[in-house]
C-alpha positions as CSV (number, residue, x, y, z in Angstrom):
1,M,85.1,53.8,107.2
2,L,84.5,55.2,104.4
3,K,82.7,58.6,105.7
4,I,85.5,58.8,108.7
5,F,87.7,59.2,105.3
6,V,86.2,61.6,103.7
7,I,85.6,63.8,106.8
8,M,89.2,63.6,107.6
9,G,90.0,64.7,104.1
10,L,87.4,67.7,103.8
11,F,88.6,69.0,107.1
12,L,92.5,68.8,105.9
13,F,91.1,70.1,102.8
14,C,90.1,73.0,104.6
15,A,92.3,73.6,107.6
16,N,95.2,73.9,104.9
17,A,93.1,76.3,102.8
18,S,93.1,78.8,105.4
19,A,96.6,78.3,106.0
20,Q,97.2,79.5,102.7
21,P,96.8,83.1,103.3
22,E,96.5,85.3,99.7
23,K,98.0,88.7,101.4
24,E,99.0,89.5,105.2
25,K,96.4,92.4,105.7
26,D,98.2,93.5,108.5
27,V,102.0,94.1,106.6
28,V,102.1,97.0,104.7
29,V,105.0,97.8,102.4
30,L,105.8,101.3,101.6
31,E,108.1,100.8,98.4
32,T,110.3,104.5,99.2
33,T,112.8,105.8,96.6
34,Q,115.3,104.8,99.4
35,G,113.9,101.6,99.6
36,P,111.4,99.3,101.2
37,I,109.8,100.2,104.8
38,E,107.7,96.9,105.9
39,I,104.9,98.1,108.4
40,K,103.2,95.6,110.5
41,L,99.5,97.4,111.7
42,M,98.4,97.1,115.3
43,E,94.5,96.1,114.5
44,D,94.2,95.1,118.4
45,V,95.0,98.6,119.2
46,A,93.5,100.6,116.5
47,P,91.2,99.1,114.5
48,N,89.9,102.1,112.8
49,A,93.4,103.5,112.2
50,C,94.8,100.2,110.9
51,E,91.1,99.9,108.6
52,N,91.6,103.6,107.3
53,F,95.3,103.2,106.4
54,R,94.8,99.8,104.8
55,A,91.9,101.1,102.9
56,L,94.1,103.8,101.6
57,V,96.8,101.8,100.3
58,Q,94.8,99.3,98.5
59,K,93.1,102.5,96.7
60,G,96.8,103.5,95.9
61,Y,96.2,106.9,98.2
62,Y,99.8,107.0,98.9
63,D,101.2,106.1,95.7
64,G,103.6,108.7,94.6
65,I,103.4,110.7,98.1
66,I,106.0,112.5,99.4
67,F,107.3,112.8,103.2
68,H,106.9,116.1,102.7
69,R,108.0,116.7,106.7
70,V,111.5,115.0,108.3
71,I,113.0,115.9,111.8
72,K,116.0,114.3,112.9
73,N,116.1,112.1,116.5
74,F,112.0,112.7,115.7
75,M,110.0,111.7,112.4
76,I,109.7,111.4,109.7
77,Q,106.1,112.4,108.4
78,G,103.9,111.6,105.3
79,G,100.2,110.8,103.6
80,D,99.3,114.3,102.5
81,P,98.7,114.1,98.6
82,T,98.8,118.4,98.4
83,G,102.4,117.4,100.0
84,T,101.7,120.7,102.2
85,G,101.1,118.9,105.5
86,R,97.7,120.2,105.2
87,G,96.0,118.2,102.9
88,G,94.8,114.5,103.6
89,D,91.5,113.0,104.2
90,S,90.2,109.3,105.7
91,I,88.0,106.4,104.3
92,W,85.4,108.1,105.8
93,G,85.3,111.6,104.2
94,G,86.0,113.3,107.4
95,A,88.3,113.0,110.8
96,F,88.3,110.0,112.9
97,K,88.7,109.5,116.4
98,D,91.7,108.9,118.2
99,E,92.1,105.0,119.9
100,F,94.7,104.9,122.9
101,K,95.7,102.1,125.1
102,A,97.5,103.5,128.4
103,D,100.3,100.9,127.0
104,I,101.3,101.2,123.8
105,K,103.7,103.8,124.0
106,F,106.3,106.2,121.9
107,D,108.9,103.6,123.6
108,S,111.1,103.1,120.3
109,P,112.2,104.3,117.5
110,G,110.0,102.3,114.3
111,I,106.2,103.5,115.4
112,L,103.6,104.3,113.2
113,A,101.5,107.0,114.2
114,M,98.6,108.9,112.7
115,A,99.4,112.7,112.5
116,N,96.8,114.8,113.4
117,A,96.1,119.3,114.2
118,G,95.1,118.2,117.7
119,P,92.3,115.4,119.7
120,N,90.0,113.7,117.3
121,T,91.3,114.8,113.6
122,N,92.8,112.0,112.5
123,R,92.4,111.8,108.7
124,S,95.6,110.3,106.4
125,Q,98.6,111.4,107.0
126,F,101.1,109.1,109.1
127,F,104.7,109.3,110.5
128,I,107.0,106.9,111.8
129,T,109.6,107.5,114.4
130,T,113.1,108.0,114.6
131,A,113.9,107.8,118.0
132,K,111.7,107.6,121.4
133,T,109.0,110.1,121.9
134,P,107.2,109.9,125.5
135,G,106.4,113.8,124.9
136,L,103.5,112.1,122.4
137,N,101.7,109.2,124.3
138,M,98.2,109.6,124.3
139,K,98.6,112.3,122.0
140,H,98.6,110.4,118.8
141,T,97.2,106.9,117.4
142,I,99.8,104.1,117.5
143,F,99.1,102.0,114.8
144,G,101.9,100.2,113.5
145,R,105.4,99.4,114.0
146,V,108.4,98.9,111.3
147,V,109.6,95.3,110.9
148,S,111.5,95.5,108.1
149,G,113.5,98.6,106.6
150,Y,114.5,100.5,109.5
151,E,117.7,101.5,108.0
152,V,115.6,102.9,105.0
153,V,113.7,104.9,107.1
154,Q,116.8,106.5,108.8
155,K,118.8,107.5,105.2
156,I,114.7,109.4,104.8
157,E,115.5,110.5,108.6
158,N,119.2,111.9,107.4
159,T,118.4,114.0,104.0
160,Q,118.8,117.4,104.2
161,T,115.7,119.4,104.8
162,G,114.7,122.8,103.7
163,A,112.4,125.6,105.6
164,S,109.3,123.7,107.4
165,D,111.4,120.7,107.6
166,R,111.0,119.4,104.0
167,P,113.6,117.6,102.5
168,V,115.4,119.3,99.5
169,E,115.3,116.6,97.6
170,E,111.9,114.7,97.3
171,Q,111.5,111.4,99.7
172,K,108.7,110.1,98.0
173,I,106.3,106.6,98.3
174,I,106.2,105.0,94.9
175,R,103.7,102.9,96.3
176,A,102.1,101.2,98.9
177,F,100.7,97.8,99.1
178,L,99.3,95.0,101.3
179,K,102.2,92.0,101.4
C-alpha cells in the first residue's frame, strides 16, 4: 500500500512540475516605443521561421531595432539591424526556405510573416499586417499572430512617414523577449 502512495505522490509531483511553464516558448513580446505587442508563434505552420525568430529574440538581436518601413492599410516592417531594409541574417548565417500551408492565409490584420526579397530568401526581417493582404498568400511565410497589443501596431501604422515609407519619428523595438 505504501508503494502505491509513493508512486501516486511521484506521479502527481511530476504532473504538477510539468504543468508549471518557465516561459511560453510560443509567445514573444515586442516592447516598442508605442507599447507592448504580444505575438503567438505558429510552430506547427512554420517551424524554421519560429525557431529563427525565437533564437534571435533570445540573443537580443531585435533589441533597439526600428520599424524601418510602415505602409498604412498594409503592414509595419522591422528586423533589419541596419535599418535600411537590406540587412539582417538568420541564425543559420544565410537565407532559409519558405514554409507555406495552403490553408494559412493573410486573411486578417495582425499576421506576423517573414519579409523577403523573393522565394526562399528569409533571414531576420519580418512584418505585421494591418489589413487583409491576400496578394501575399504563398509568397511570404506566415509564422505568428498578434494576440495582444494590436492597438500598438495601429499606433505605429499611423505614424507619419517620409521617403521609402520610413517613419519620420523612429518607431523602435526597445526589447524583445519570450513571455
